[in-house]
Gaussian input, Z-matrix of N, CA and C with variables (Angstrom, degrees):
# hf/3-21g

backbone

0 1
 N
 C     1     B1
 C     2     B2     1     A1
 N     3     B3     2     A2     1     D1
 C     4     B4     3     A3     2     D2
 C     5     B5     4     A4     3     D3
 N     6     B6     5     A5     4     D4
 C     7     B7     6     A6     5     D5
 C     8     B8     7     A7     6     D6
 N     9     B9     8     A8     7     D7
 C    10    B10     9     A9     8     D8
 C    11    B11    10    A10     9     D9
 N    12    B12    11    A11    10    D10
 C    13    B13    12    A12    11    D11
 C    14    B14    13    A13    12    D12
 N    15    B15    14    A14    13    D13
 C    16    B16    15    A15    14    D14
 C    17    B17    16    A16    15    D15
 N    18    B18    17    A17    16    D16
 C    19    B19    18    A18    17    D17
 C    20    B20    19    A19    18    D18
 N    21    B21    20    A20    19    D19
 C    22    B22    21    A21    20    D20
 C    23    B23    22    A22    21    D21
 N    24    B24    23    A23    22    D22
 C    25    B25    24    A24    23    D23
 C    26    B26    25    A25    24    D24
 N    27    B27    26    A26    25    D25
 C    28    B28    27    A27    26    D26
 C    29    B29    28    A28    27    D27
 N    30    B30    29    A29    28    D28
 C    31    B31    30    A30    29    D29
 C    32    B32    31    A31    30    D30
 N    33    B33    32    A32    31    D31
 C    34    B34    33    A33    32    D32
 C    35    B35    34    A34    33    D33
 N    36    B36    35    A35    34    D34
 C    37    B37    36    A36    35    D35
 C    38    B38    37    A37    36    D36
 N    39    B39    38    A38    37    D37
 C    40    B40    39    A39    38    D38
 C    41    B41    40    A40    39    D39
 N    42    B42    41    A41    40    D40
 C    43    B43    42    A42    41    D41
 C    44    B44    43    A43    42    D42
 N    45    B45    44    A44    43    D43
 C    46    B46    45    A45    44    D44
 C    47    B47    46    A46    45    D45
 N    48    B48    47    A47    46    D46
 C    49    B49    48    A48    47    D47
 C    50    B50    49    A49    48    D48
 N    51    B51    50    A50    49    D49
 C    52    B52    51    A51    50    D50
 C    53    B53    52    A52    51    D51
 N    54    B54    53    A53    52    D52
 C    55    B55    54    A54    53    D53
 C    56    B56    55    A55    54    D54
 N    57    B57    56    A56    55    D55
 C    58    B58    57    A57    56    D56
 C    59    B59    58    A58    57    D57
 N    60    B60    59    A59    58    D58
 C    61    B61    60    A60    59    D59
 C    62    B62    61    A61    60    D60
 N    63    B63    62    A62    61    D61
 C    64    B64    63    A63    62    D62
 C    65    B65    64    A64    63    D63
 N    66    B66    65    A65    64    D64
 C    67    B67    66    A66    65    D65
 C    68    B68    67    A67    66    D66
 N    69    B69    68    A68    67    D67
 C    70    B70    69    A69    68    D68
 C    71    B71    70    A70    69    D69
 N    72    B72    71    A71    70    D70
 C    73    B73    72    A72    71    D71
 C    74    B74    73    A73    72    D72
 N    75    B75    74    A74    73    D73
 C    76    B76    75    A75    74    D74
 C    77    B77    76    A76    75    D75
 N    78    B78    77    A77    76    D76
 C    79    B79    78    A78    77    D77
 C    80    B80    79    A79    78    D78
 N    81    B81    80    A80    79    D79
 C    82    B82    81    A81    80    D80
 C    83    B83    82    A82    81    D81
 N    84    B84    83    A83    82    D82
 C    85    B85    84    A84    83    D83
 C    86    B86    85    A85    84    D84
 N    87    B87    86    A86    85    D85
 C    88    B88    87    A87    86    D86
 C    89    B89    88    A88    87    D87
 N    90    B90    89    A89    88    D88
 C    91    B91    90    A90    89    D89
 C    92    B92    91    A91    90    D90
 N    93    B93    92    A92    91    D91
 C    94    B94    93    A93    92    D92
 C    95    B95    94    A94    93    D93
 N    96    B96    95    A95    94    D94
 C    97    B97    96    A96    95    D95
 C    98    B98    97    A97    96    D96
 N    99    B99    98    A98    97    D97
 C   100   B100    99    A99    98    D98
 C   101   B101   100   A100    99    D99
 N   102   B102   101   A101   100   D100
 C   103   B103   102   A102   101   D101
 C   104   B104   103   A103   102   D102
 N   105   B105   104   A104   103   D103
 C   106   B106   105   A105   104   D104
 C   107   B107   106   A106   105   D105
 N   108   B108   107   A107   106   D106
 C   109   B109   108   A108   107   D107
 C   110   B110   109   A109   108   D108
 N   111   B111   110   A110   109   D109
 C   112   B112   111   A111   110   D110
 C   113   B113   112   A112   111   D111
 N   114   B114   113   A113   112   D112
 C   115   B115   114   A114   113   D113
 C   116   B116   115   A115   114   D114
 N   117   B117   116   A116   115   D115
 C   118   B118   117   A117   116   D116
 C   119   B119   118   A118   117   D117
 N   120   B120   119   A119   118   D118
 C   121   B121   120   A120   119   D119
 C   122   B122   121   A121   120   D120
 N   123   B123   122   A122   121   D121
 C   124   B124   123   A123   122   D122
 C   125   B125   124   A124   123   D123
 N   126   B126   125   A125   124   D124
 C   127   B127   126   A126   125   D125
 C   128   B128   127   A127   126   D126
 N   129   B129   128   A128   127   D127
 C   130   B130   129   A129   128   D128
 C   131   B131   130   A130   129   D129
 N   132   B132   131   A131   130   D130
 C   133   B133   132   A132   131   D131
 C   134   B134   133   A133   132   D132
 N   135   B135   134   A134   133   D133
 C   136   B136   135   A135   134   D134
 C   137   B137   136   A136   135   D135
 N   138   B138   137   A137   136   D136
 C   139   B139   138   A138   137   D137
 C   140   B140   139   A139   138   D138
 N   141   B141   140   A140   139   D139
 C   142   B142   141   A141   140   D140
 C   143   B143   142   A142   141   D141
 N   144   B144   143   A143   142   D142
 C   145   B145   144   A144   143   D143
 C   146   B146   145   A145   144   D144
 N   147   B147   146   A146   145   D145
 C   148   B148   147   A147   146   D146
 C   149   B149   148   A148   147   D147
 N   150   B150   149   A149   148   D148
 C   151   B151   150   A150   149   D149
 C   152   B152   151   A151   150   D150
 N   153   B153   152   A152   151   D151
 C   154   B154   153   A153   152   D152
 C   155   B155   154   A154   153   D153
 N   156   B156   155   A155   154   D154
 C   157   B157   156   A156   155   D155
 C   158   B158   157   A157   156   D156
 N   159   B159   158   A158   157   D157
 C   160   B160   159   A159   158   D158
 C   161   B161   160   A160   159   D159
 N   162   B162   161   A161   160   D160
 C   163   B163   162   A162   161   D161
 C   164   B164   163   A163   162   D162
 N   165   B165   164   A164   163   D163
 C   166   B166   165   A165   164   D164
 C   167   B167   166   A166   165   D165
 N   168   B168   167   A167   166   D166
 C   169   B169   168   A168   167   D167
 C   170   B170   169   A169   168   D168
 N   171   B171   170   A170   169   D169
 C   172   B172   171   A171   170   D170
 C   173   B173   172   A172   171   D171
 N   174   B174   173   A173   172   D172
 C   175   B175   174   A174   173   D173
 C   176   B176   175   A175   174   D174
 N   177   B177   176   A176   175   D175
 C   178   B178   177   A177   176   D176
 C   179   B179   178   A178   177   D177
 N   180   B180   179   A179   178   D178
 C   181   B181   180   A180   179   D179
 C   182   B182   181   A181   180   D180
 N   183   B183   182   A182   181   D181
 C   184   B184   183   A183   182   D182
 C   185   B185   184   A184   183   D183
 N   186   B186   185   A185   184   D184
 C   187   B187   186   A186   185   D185
 C   188   B188   187   A187   186   D186
 N   189   B189   188   A188   187   D187
 C   190   B190   189   A189   188   D188
 C   191   B191   190   A190   189   D189
 N   192   B192   191   A191   190   D190
 C   193   B193   192   A192   191   D191
 C   194   B194   193   A193   192   D192
 N   195   B195   194   A194   193   D193
 C   196   B196   195   A195   194   D194
 C   197   B197   196   A196   195   D195
 N   198   B198   197   A197   196   D196
 C   199   B199   198   A198   197   D197
 C   200   B200   199   A199   198   D198
 N   201   B201   200   A200   199   D199
 C   202   B202   201   A201   200   D200
 C   203   B203   202   A202   201   D201
 N   204   B204   203   A203   202   D202
 C   205   B205   204   A204   203   D203
 C   206   B206   205   A205   204   D204
 N   207   B207   206   A206   205   D205
 C   208   B208   207   A207   206   D206
 C   209   B209   208   A208   207   D207
 N   210   B210   209   A209   208   D208
 C   211   B211   210   A210   209   D209
 C   212   B212   211   A211   210   D210
 N   213   B213   212   A212   211   D211
 C   214   B214   213   A213   212   D212
 C   215   B215   214   A214   213   D213
 N   216   B216   215   A215   214   D214
 C   217   B217   216   A216   215   D215
 C   218   B218   217   A217   216   D216
 N   219   B219   218   A218   217   D217
 C   220   B220   219   A219   218   D218
 C   221   B221   220   A220   219   D219
 N   222   B222   221   A221   220   D220
 C   223   B223   222   A222   221   D221
 C   224   B224   223   A223   222   D222
 N   225   B225   224   A224   223   D223
 C   226   B226   225   A225   224   D224
 C   227   B227   226   A226   225   D225
 N   228   B228   227   A227   226   D226
 C   229   B229   228   A228   227   D227
 C   230   B230   229   A229   228   D228
 N   231   B231   230   A230   229   D229
 C   232   B232   231   A231   230   D230
 C   233   B233   232   A232   231   D231
 N   234   B234   233   A233   232   D232
 C   235   B235   234   A234   233   D233
 C   236   B236   235   A235   234   D234
 N   237   B237   236   A236   235   D235
 C   238   B238   237   A237   236   D236
 C   239   B239   238   A238   237   D237
 N   240   B240   239   A239   238   D238
 C   241   B241   240   A240   239   D239
 C   242   B242   241   A241   240   D240
 N   243   B243   242   A242   241   D241
 C   244   B244   243   A243   242   D242
 C   245   B245   244   A244   243   D243
 N   246   B246   245   A245   244   D244
 C   247   B247   246   A246   245   D245
 C   248   B248   247   A247   246   D246
 N   249   B249   248   A248   247   D247
 C   250   B250   249   A249   248   D248
 C   251   B251   250   A250   249   D249
 N   252   B252   251   A251   250   D250
 C   253   B253   252   A252   251   D251
 C   254   B254   253   A253   252   D252
 N   255   B255   254   A254   253   D253
 C   256   B256   255   A255   254   D254
 C   257   B257   256   A256   255   D255
 N   258   B258   257   A257   256   D256
 C   259   B259   258   A258   257   D257
 C   260   B260   259   A259   258   D258
 N   261   B261   260   A260   259   D259
 C   262   B262   261   A261   260   D260
 C   263   B263   262   A262   261   D261
 N   264   B264   263   A263   262   D262
 C   265   B265   264   A264   263   D263
 C   266   B266   265   A265   264   D264
 N   267   B267   266   A266   265   D265
 C   268   B268   267   A267   266   D266
 C   269   B269   268   A268   267   D267
 N   270   B270   269   A269   268   D268
 C   271   B271   270   A270   269   D269
 C   272   B272   271   A271   270   D270
 N   273   B273   272   A272   271   D271
 C   274   B274   273   A273   272   D272
 C   275   B275   274   A274   273   D273
 N   276   B276   275   A275   274   D274
 C   277   B277   276   A276   275   D275
 C   278   B278   277   A277   276   D276
 N   279   B279   278   A278   277   D277
 C   280   B280   279   A279   278   D278
 C   281   B281   280   A280   279   D279
 N   282   B282   281   A281   280   D280
 C   283   B283   282   A282   281   D281
 C   284   B284   283   A283   282   D282
 N   285   B285   284   A284   283   D283
 C   286   B286   285   A285   284   D284
 C   287   B287   286   A286   285   D285
 N   288   B288   287   A287   286   D286
 C   289   B289   288   A288   287   D287
 C   290   B290   289   A289   288   D288

   B1=1.4277
   B2=1.5260
   B3=1.2996
   B4=1.4556
   B5=1.5353
   B6=1.3154
   B7=1.4703
   B8=1.5258
   B9=1.3181
   B10=1.4672
   B11=1.5276
   B12=1.3367
   B13=1.4734
   B14=1.5146
   B15=1.3199
   B16=1.4668
   B17=1.5219
   B18=1.3331
   B19=1.4631
   B20=1.5311
   B21=1.3252
   B22=1.4673
   B23=1.5276
   B24=1.3205
   B25=1.4687
   B26=1.5233
   B27=1.3312
   B28=1.4610
   B29=1.5233
   B30=1.3179
   B31=1.4578
   B32=1.5231
   B33=1.3247
   B34=1.4651
   B35=1.5236
   B36=1.3249
   B37=1.4665
   B38=1.5181
   B39=1.3299
   B40=1.4630
   B41=1.5168
   B42=1.3215
   B43=1.4692
   B44=1.5231
   B45=1.3289
   B46=1.4657
   B47=1.5235
   B48=1.3248
   B49=1.4596
   B50=1.5274
   B51=1.3171
   B52=1.4607
   B53=1.5220
   B54=1.3078
   B55=1.4584
   B56=1.5152
   B57=1.3164
   B58=1.4617
   B59=1.5200
   B60=1.3328
   B61=1.4728
   B62=1.5294
   B63=1.3247
   B64=1.4683
   B65=1.5274
   B66=1.3285
   B67=1.4623
   B68=1.5209
   B69=1.3202
   B70=1.4691
   B71=1.5222
   B72=1.3315
   B73=1.4599
   B74=1.5149
   B75=1.3177
   B76=1.4668
   B77=1.5275
   B78=1.3222
   B79=1.4639
   B80=1.5196
   B81=1.3205
   B82=1.4589
   B83=1.5264
   B84=1.3194
   B85=1.4657
   B86=1.5295
   B87=1.3155
   B88=1.4694
   B89=1.5160
   B90=1.3400
   B91=1.4590
   B92=1.5295
   B93=1.3246
   B94=1.4682
   B95=1.5234
   B96=1.3217
   B97=1.4624
   B98=1.5229
   B99=1.3339
   B100=1.4639
   B101=1.5190
   B102=1.3134
   B103=1.4661
   B104=1.5260
   B105=1.3274
   B106=1.4665
   B107=1.5183
   B108=1.3251
   B109=1.4694
   B110=1.5305
   B111=1.3220
   B112=1.4545
   B113=1.5357
   B114=1.3183
   B115=1.4655
   B116=1.5212
   B117=1.3363
   B118=1.4621
   B119=1.5277
   B120=1.3282
   B121=1.4656
   B122=1.5259
   B123=1.3360
   B124=1.4701
   B125=1.5327
   B126=1.3297
   B127=1.4687
   B128=1.5286
   B129=1.3117
   B130=1.4542
   B131=1.5217
   B132=1.3300
   B133=1.4627
   B134=1.5263
   B135=1.3281
   B136=1.4701
   B137=1.5216
   B138=1.3171
   B139=1.4663
   B140=1.5271
   B141=1.3310
   B142=1.4629
   B143=1.5256
   B144=1.3395
   B145=1.4640
   B146=1.5294
   B147=1.3185
   B148=1.4736
   B149=1.5255
   B150=1.3238
   B151=1.4681
   B152=1.5264
   B153=1.3205
   B154=1.4649
   B155=1.5249
   B156=1.3051
   B157=1.4632
   B158=1.5252
   B159=1.3062
   B160=1.4626
   B161=1.5219
   B162=1.3282
   B163=1.4663
   B164=1.5255
   B165=1.3177
   B166=1.4721
   B167=1.5221
   B168=1.3271
   B169=1.4600
   B170=1.5285
   B171=1.3081
   B172=1.4673
   B173=1.5177
   B174=1.3237
   B175=1.4707
   B176=1.5199
   B177=1.3216
   B178=1.4716
   B179=1.5289
   B180=1.3143
   B181=1.4667
   B182=1.5321
   B183=1.3183
   B184=1.4638
   B185=1.5223
   B186=1.3250
   B187=1.4609
   B188=1.5226
   B189=1.3051
   B190=1.4638
   B191=1.5287
   B192=1.3055
   B193=1.4679
   B194=1.5135
   B195=1.3323
   B196=1.4604
   B197=1.5272
   B198=1.3173
   B199=1.4675
   B200=1.5267
   B201=1.3050
   B202=1.4665
   B203=1.5244
   B204=1.3105
   B205=1.4613
   B206=1.5257
   B207=1.3138
   B208=1.4610
   B209=1.5250
   B210=1.3175
   B211=1.4597
   B212=1.5183
   B213=1.3164
   B214=1.4619
   B215=1.5195
   B216=1.3321
   B217=1.4585
   B218=1.5209
   B219=1.3194
   B220=1.4615
   B221=1.5125
   B222=1.3237
   B223=1.4623
   B224=1.5263
   B225=1.3222
   B226=1.4647
   B227=1.5229
   B228=1.3239
   B229=1.4614
   B230=1.5193
   B231=1.3160
   B232=1.4654
   B233=1.5287
   B234=1.3143
   B235=1.4637
   B236=1.5256
   B237=1.3224
   B238=1.4643
   B239=1.5237
   B240=1.3293
   B241=1.4621
   B242=1.5190
   B243=1.3202
   B244=1.4641
   B245=1.5310
   B246=1.3315
   B247=1.4613
   B248=1.5126
   B249=1.3309
   B250=1.4613
   B251=1.5147
   B252=1.3311
   B253=1.4624
   B254=1.5257
   B255=1.3166
   B256=1.4598
   B257=1.5310
   B258=1.3239
   B259=1.4542
   B260=1.5272
   B261=1.3434
   B262=1.4614
   B263=1.5306
   B264=1.3233
   B265=1.4638
   B266=1.5198
   B267=1.3134
   B268=1.4584
   B269=1.5265
   B270=1.3333
   B271=1.4599
   B272=1.5365
   B273=1.3357
   B274=1.4637
   B275=1.5295
   B276=1.3264
   B277=1.4624
   B278=1.5331
   B279=1.3343
   B280=1.4536
   B281=1.5311
   B282=1.3378
   B283=1.4477
   B284=1.5219
   B285=1.3372
   B286=1.4636
   B287=1.5224
   B288=1.3088
   B289=1.4807
   B290=1.5012
   A1=111.73
   A2=115.04
   A3=121.06
   A4=109.37
   A5=119.30
   A6=120.67
   A7=113.20
   A8=117.56
   A9=120.03
   A10=110.82
   A11=116.66
   A12=119.79
   A13=111.46
   A14=116.68
   A15=120.59
   A16=109.67
   A17=116.45
   A18=120.74
   A19=110.75
   A20=117.61
   A21=121.28
   A22=110.93
   A23=117.00
   A24=119.99
   A25=111.03
   A26=116.99
   A27=120.01
   A28=110.80
   A29=117.19
   A30=120.93
   A31=111.18
   A32=116.91
   A33=120.58
   A34=111.01
   A35=116.61
   A36=119.79
   A37=110.65
   A38=116.37
   A39=119.49
   A40=111.99
   A41=116.71
   A42=120.10
   A43=110.97
   A44=116.91
   A45=119.86
   A46=110.82
   A47=117.55
   A48=120.31
   A49=111.60
   A50=117.61
   A51=120.68
   A52=111.77
   A53=117.17
   A54=120.79
   A55=113.51
   A56=117.71
   A57=120.86
   A58=113.17
   A59=118.35
   A60=118.62
   A61=112.98
   A62=116.82
   A63=119.60
   A64=110.58
   A65=117.07
   A66=120.97
   A67=111.41
   A68=117.06
   A69=120.16
   A70=109.96
   A71=116.46
   A72=119.28
   A73=112.86
   A74=116.09
   A75=119.69
   A76=111.23
   A77=116.35
   A78=119.68
   A79=111.95
   A80=117.79
   A81=120.42
   A82=111.77
   A83=117.26
   A84=120.16
   A85=111.28
   A86=116.53
   A87=120.26
   A88=113.72
   A89=119.02
   A90=118.91
   A91=113.25
   A92=116.70
   A93=118.84
   A94=111.62
   A95=116.08
   A96=120.36
   A97=110.28
   A98=116.47
   A99=120.26
   A100=113.01
   A101=116.59
   A102=120.29
   A103=110.31
   A104=116.64
   A105=119.48
   A106=112.46
   A107=116.66
   A108=120.08
   A109=111.67
   A110=115.61
   A111=119.62
   A112=110.93
   A113=116.78
   A114=120.19
   A115=110.95
   A116=116.56
   A117=119.55
   A118=110.66
   A119=116.89
   A120=120.28
   A121=111.16
   A122=116.65
   A123=120.01
   A124=110.47
   A125=116.82
   A126=119.57
   A127=111.20
   A128=117.19
   A129=120.31
   A130=110.44
   A131=116.39
   A132=119.69
   A133=111.39
   A134=117.05
   A135=120.24
   A136=111.04
   A137=116.49
   A138=119.54
   A139=111.02
   A140=117.11
   A141=120.12
   A142=112.07
   A143=116.50
   A144=120.42
   A145=109.35
   A146=117.48
   A147=120.22
   A148=113.44
   A149=118.15
   A150=120.24
   A151=112.10
   A152=118.20
   A153=121.54
   A154=113.13
   A155=117.37
   A156=120.20
   A157=112.33
   A158=118.20
   A159=120.98
   A160=112.86
   A161=116.16
   A162=120.30
   A163=111.17
   A164=116.46
   A165=120.26
   A166=112.48
   A167=117.14
   A168=119.99
   A169=111.38
   A170=117.01
   A171=120.59
   A172=111.01
   A173=116.73
   A174=120.51
   A175=111.95
   A176=115.49
   A177=119.98
   A178=110.69
   A179=117.60
   A180=119.93
   A181=112.41
   A182=117.96
   A183=119.93
   A184=110.12
   A185=116.15
   A186=120.60
   A187=110.81
   A188=117.77
   A189=121.80
   A190=110.48
   A191=117.16
   A192=120.56
   A193=112.76
   A194=116.95
   A195=120.74
   A196=110.63
   A197=116.78
   A198=120.53
   A199=110.12
   A200=117.30
   A201=120.31
   A202=111.30
   A203=116.83
   A204=120.86
   A205=111.50
   A206=117.50
   A207=120.93
   A208=111.11
   A209=117.06
   A210=120.29
   A211=111.83
   A212=116.97
   A213=120.07
   A214=111.70
   A215=117.27
   A216=120.06
   A217=111.02
   A218=116.89
   A219=120.56
   A220=111.86
   A221=117.17
   A222=119.96
   A223=111.31
   A224=116.41
   A225=119.73
   A226=109.92
   A227=116.83
   A228=120.91
   A229=110.63
   A230=116.85
   A231=120.40
   A232=110.90
   A233=117.00
   A234=119.49
   A235=111.45
   A236=116.83
   A237=119.15
   A238=111.19
   A239=116.76
   A240=119.98
   A241=112.32
   A242=117.52
   A243=118.75
   A244=110.20
   A245=117.78
   A246=120.11
   A247=111.90
   A248=116.58
   A249=120.87
   A250=110.11
   A251=116.88
   A252=120.23
   A253=111.14
   A254=117.14
   A255=119.65
   A256=111.06
   A257=116.87
   A258=120.79
   A259=110.80
   A260=116.51
   A261=119.78
   A262=111.42
   A263=116.61
   A264=118.99
   A265=111.55
   A266=116.52
   A267=120.19
   A268=111.17
   A269=116.36
   A270=120.52
   A271=110.68
   A272=115.91
   A273=118.54
   A274=111.62
   A275=115.95
   A276=119.44
   A277=110.23
   A278=116.33
   A279=119.02
   A280=112.32
   A281=115.79
   A282=119.46
   A283=112.10
   A284=114.69
   A285=118.78
   A286=113.09
   A287=116.76
   A288=118.20
   A289=113.05
   D1=43.13
   D2=-178.74
   D3=-71.91
   D4=129.70
   D5=178.81
   D6=-61.14
   D7=-27.59
   D8=178.16
   D9=-66.95
   D10=-37.39
   D11=177.56
   D12=-67.37
   D13=-39.49
   D14=178.38
   D15=-64.95
   D16=-43.38
   D17=179.29
   D18=-63.50
   D19=-40.50
   D20=-179.90
   D21=-66.38
   D22=-41.81
   D23=179.38
   D24=-66.73
   D25=-40.87
   D26=179.09
   D27=-67.58
   D28=-37.56
   D29=178.48
   D30=-66.32
   D31=-41.41
   D32=178.32
   D33=-66.06
   D34=-37.90
   D35=178.13
   D36=-65.96
   D37=-40.84
   D38=178.16
   D39=-64.07
   D40=-40.28
   D41=177.71
   D42=-64.59
   D43=-38.30
   D44=178.96
   D45=-68.67
   D46=-37.17
   D47=178.84
   D48=-68.67
   D49=-33.58
   D50=176.79
   D51=-80.19
   D52=-30.55
   D53=-177.74
   D54=-73.28
   D55=-27.74
   D56=-178.97
   D57=-62.67
   D58=-58.14
   D59=177.92
   D60=-62.01
   D61=-32.86
   D62=177.03
   D63=-64.02
   D64=-41.03
   D65=178.74
   D66=-64.58
   D67=-39.28
   D68=178.60
   D69=-65.77
   D70=-42.40
   D71=179.46
   D72=-63.60
   D73=-44.68
   D74=179.00
   D75=-67.24
   D76=-35.29
   D77=179.95
   D78=-72.78
   D79=-22.58
   D80=178.95
   D81=-82.79
   D82=-26.79
   D83=-178.62
   D84=-68.68
   D85=-45.34
   D86=-177.35
   D87=-60.64
   D88=-54.06
   D89=178.22
   D90=-63.69
   D91=-32.21
   D92=178.45
   D93=-62.71
   D94=-46.14
   D95=177.99
   D96=-67.68
   D97=-43.23
   D98=-178.48
   D99=-62.51
   D100=-43.97
   D101=-179.72
   D102=-67.10
   D103=-38.75
   D104=178.28
   D105=-63.12
   D106=-46.43
   D107=179.16
   D108=-66.19
   D109=-39.59
   D110=-178.74
   D111=-67.00
   D112=-41.05
   D113=179.72
   D114=-67.11
   D115=-40.13
   D116=177.34
   D117=-61.67
   D118=-42.75
   D119=179.40
   D120=-66.59
   D121=-36.93
   D122=179.56
   D123=-64.62
   D124=-46.37
   D125=-179.54
   D126=-67.74
   D127=-35.80
   D128=177.68
   D129=-64.98
   D130=-44.20
   D131=178.83
   D132=-66.94
   D133=-36.34
   D134=179.19
   D135=-68.14
   D136=-33.82
   D137=178.58
   D138=-72.09
   D139=-34.28
   D140=-179.55
   D141=-75.68
   D142=-40.33
   D143=-179.35
   D144=-134.02
   D145=84.42
   D146=-177.55
   D147=-62.62
   D148=-25.56
   D149=-178.21
   D150=-71.15
   D151=-17.30
   D152=179.30
   D153=-95.10
   D154=3.11
   D155=-174.68
   D156=-62.64
   D157=-37.34
   D158=179.49
   D159=-62.28
   D160=-40.60
   D161=179.22
   D162=-71.00
   D163=-38.98
   D164=-176.74
   D165=-73.17
   D166=-28.07
   D167=-176.12
   D168=-62.56
   D169=-40.56
   D170=178.84
   D171=-60.96
   D172=-48.07
   D173=179.33
   D174=-66.52
   D175=-33.88
   D176=178.45
   D177=-61.68
   D178=-48.14
   D179=-177.05
   D180=-72.04
   D181=-32.36
   D182=174.87
   D183=-64.61
   D184=-46.24
   D185=179.25
   D186=-66.98
   D187=-35.69
   D188=176.97
   D189=-60.01
   D190=-41.77
   D191=177.84
   D192=-65.83
   D193=-39.16
   D194=179.25
   D195=-66.63
   D196=-42.68
   D197=179.86
   D198=-66.97
   D199=-39.38
   D200=-179.93
   D201=-67.25
   D202=-27.08
   D203=177.89
   D204=-61.52
   D205=-30.56
   D206=177.38
   D207=-61.80
   D208=-38.91
   D209=176.74
   D210=-66.27
   D211=-36.43
   D212=178.14
   D213=-66.57
   D214=-32.77
   D215=175.53
   D216=-60.27
   D217=-36.22
   D218=177.74
   D219=-64.54
   D220=-41.47
   D221=178.30
   D222=-66.01
   D223=-39.77
   D224=177.71
   D225=-63.81
   D226=-40.99
   D227=177.81
   D228=-61.19
   D229=-41.00
   D230=178.98
   D231=-61.00
   D232=-46.94
   D233=-178.02
   D234=-67.55
   D235=-34.73
   D236=176.12
   D237=-66.62
   D238=-43.91
   D239=179.81
   D240=-67.61
   D241=-36.08
   D242=179.46
   D243=-69.58
   D244=-33.46
   D245=175.88
   D246=-67.88
   D247=-39.87
   D248=177.17
   D249=-65.43
   D250=-39.76
   D251=-179.71
   D252=-64.00
   D253=-39.60
   D254=178.35
   D255=-64.46
   D256=-39.79
   D257=178.32
   D258=-65.85
   D259=-40.26
   D260=179.68
   D261=-68.27
   D262=-38.25
   D263=176.85
   D264=-64.48
   D265=-40.10
   D266=176.81
   D267=-63.51
   D268=-41.26
   D269=178.68
   D270=-65.34
   D271=-39.17
   D272=179.31
   D273=-66.22
   D274=-37.16
   D275=177.96
   D276=-67.79
   D277=-39.09
   D278=177.95
   D279=-66.89
   D280=-38.30
   D281=179.39
   D282=-70.23
   D283=-31.92
   D284=-178.00
   D285=-76.03
   D286=-22.35
   D287=-177.31
   D288=-87.84

């Protein structure tokens, strides 16, 4: 029941609780910029060569899915960190009692 252990567990839980929303925010910025640039390039290429639009559409949607997957990684990271934070808070409460 060392107070230093309780303080360390509470500090780690606080960092995990703050890191989760930060990870989601950072993970949302990248795909947002990537999808915007990719869509602009797709429409620009379609306007320049309309006959190639059918071929480009397949690659566009495949790449769109890959880029969107990066945002999903952020959500998974958030849920993992929030679960770790709950476990650390429980451990800190147990150590403190």
